[in-house]
N, C-alpha and C positions, 0 to 999 in steps of 0.2 A: 605717536610715542607710547601712548597707553596700550595700543594694540601690539606693539613690539614687545613690551614688557609681558603682556599676557601670553604671547607666543613663546617667549623665553621660559616662562613659568611652566607652560604645558610641556615643553621639551624636557625640562628638569624632571617633571612628573613621569614622563615616559622612561627616563633613565632610571628613576627610582624603582619603577615597576619591573624593568628589565633586570635589575640587580637583586630582586627578591627571589629567594630560593624556592619558596612555596607560598601558597595562598590558602585562604579558607574556602575557596570555591570548590576545590577538589576534596571529596570525602574519602574516608578510610585511608588516610595517609599512614604508611607503615614503615617509616624509617626505624631501623633497629629491631623490628619485630620479625620473628622467625615464622614463616608461613608453614602450614601443615602440608606434609607430603604424603602422609598415610591416611587414606580414606577407606581402608578396609572395614573399619567398624561402622561405616555408613551403609553397608550392604544388608544390614538386618532389617526386618520388617518394621513398618511404622507402628509406633506405640501411641495409644490414645492419651490425650492431654486434657486437663481441665479447660473448659470453655469450648471444646470441640462439640460439633453437632453430629449425632449418630442416627442413621437409619436402622431401626430394629424391626425385623419382620419375623413373625412366629408362624410356624407351620405345625399342624397337629395331626393326630391319627384321623384318617377319613371316617372312621367309625364314630367319631365324636362330632361330626358335622362337616363343614366345607373342607375341601382338600387342603386349602391353605388360606391364610388370612393375615392381615396386618394387625399387629398388637394395638394399633391406635383405634381400631373400629370394633372388632368382634369381642374384645375383652372389656369393653365398656368405658374406656378412658379416652377422652378427646384431647389429642395432642397436636402441636403445631406441625403442619405439613412440611416445614423446613427441617424437621428432625428433632431429636431429643437432646437437650443441652446437658452436657456434663458439668456439674457444679464445681465450685472452687475446691471442694474437698475430694473431687474425683468420682462422685456418685451420680447415678441416674435412678429415676423412679419408674417402675413398670407395674402394670396391673398384676394382681395376684401375689407377686413375689416382693413387691415394695422396693426399697432402696438396695442397690447393689453397686459395689465399687468396680469401675472399669478402667480408671486412669492407670497408666503404666502397662496395660495389657495390649497385645496386638489385636487386630480385629478378630482373628480366629480364636485367640484365647478368650476374648470377651464373649464371643458366641458360645464357646464351650461352658463358660461359667454361668451364663444366663440359662443355657439349656439344662444344666444340672439342677438349677433351682426350679424350673418349670416341670421337671420330671416328678416333683412332689405332688403336682396337681393334674398333669396331663399324661396321656399315654404316648410314648415315642415322639415327644416334641422335637422340632428342629428350629434353630434360631439362626438368622442371617444378620450380620452386623457390618455396616460400612460407615466410615467417616466421610461426611458430606463436604466438609470445609477444607479439604487439603488444597494448599495453594503455595505458590512461589511468588516472590516479590522481585520485580525487575525495575531498576532505577538507573538514572544517568542518561547517557547519550544513546537512547533508543527513541524511535518515533512515537511509540505509545507506552510510556512507562506506567506501571501500575501492578495490579494483582493478576496473576495467571492461575486460574483454577485447573486442577489436575484430577483425573478420575482413576489414577493408578498409583502404584507405589513410588515410582520415580519418573523423571523426565530428563532428556538430554539438554545441555546448554543451548544447542542449536535450535531445538524445539521451542525453548523459552524465548529466545531472541526472535524467532519467527512469529510467535504469538504477540510479541511487543512491537511488531511492525518493522523489524530489522534495525541495524545500527544506523546512526546518523553519519553524515560526512565528517563530523567533528569527533567521532569516537576513537579512542585509543585501542586499537584492535589487538595489540600484542600483550595486553595486561588486563584481562577481565577479572574482576574481583568477585569471589564467591565466599559468603559468610555462612557457616553452618553451626548448628548447636548440637554437640554430641553429648549423650548421656554419660559417657565415660570421661571425656576430656574437656567438656564445656565448649565455649565459643572457639571456633577454628576458622582460619582464613587460608584460602589458597588462590593462586593466580593461574590463569589459563591464557596461553598465547595462541590466538586463532590464526596467526599468520604463518605458523611453522608446523606443518603436518608431521614432520619427523619427530617432534618433541611431544606430540599429543598423546595422551593416555586415556583410554576409554573410561577408567574409573574417575579421572579428574573432570570429565565432561558430564558425569551423572549428577543430577540434582534430586534432592529429596524434599518432601513437604516442609515448608517454613524456611527453606533456604532463601538467602538474599543475593541477588545478582546485581552488581554495580559496575556499569560501564563508564570508565573514566573519560574525561575530555582530553583531547590532545593538547599539546603545548600552546598552539596558536589560540585555541578557544579560551584557555585559561588566561593567557596574556591579554586577550582582547577584553574579557570581562573585568580583569583586574585594572586594566588601563582605563576602562570606562568609569570604574568606581573612583579612580584617582583624579581623572580629568573632568568629571562632571561638575564639580564646584567651579572650576575655572571657566568651563563653557557657560555656566549660569552667570558668572560675573561678567564675562565678555558680552553676553546678550543684554545684561542690564546696563553695562557701560557704553554699549554701541551708540545709542541715541545721543548721549552726552558728547562722545567723541565726534560724532557727525555735526552736532550743533557747534562745538568748538571750532571745527574745521570751516564751517560756513561763516561764522562770525569773524574768523581771521581773514 
């Protein structure tokens, strides 16, 4: 009799889960939110942010010594080989020229600004600047979620998914979520349907540093997780009650 009641309660739980329109398991739910369709402002060059790490290499006139050298060695300052950290105010500190603001600049603009300062001390200096920590975040129904490092200005969605070990069997392939932060419009969201080639646009497939890719679970995965959350207390009660039900049955 106890088991029958437990089974009835579990059946009711499944019905409750089935009637639920949404759950907390699925991230970035966007009911009533207008997704961004214009990604043209995303075609601009990456701009340096506070907390970025930069590789800064300085090349000088051969008449002044070696043909080229790193600013971390020849100019007498020992720096971390992982790069120079841009502080929260957007500045880096370099030998000879001291503090210089680079946040908000592209890599080429930062190189030009640093070069202009070194011209005060060196003949025909040339500076190379590269952001070392450019990355994309891939979350959700992929086999290896996490951070994908990139060594260029942009990456395609297919490349990011390949780095993440491909989609899982539970992935919702027709609605991949991409979150981007635009300097002009702030946080933007767009959805990509990987199942429909006719509706694909090259611009929508392009990812830039700091983009977040979220692969949603399909309906069955979401239902299964929600059902497990609802029914787990009843399963625990059933396990606890089982010895007593068995004992009652034997004594009768």
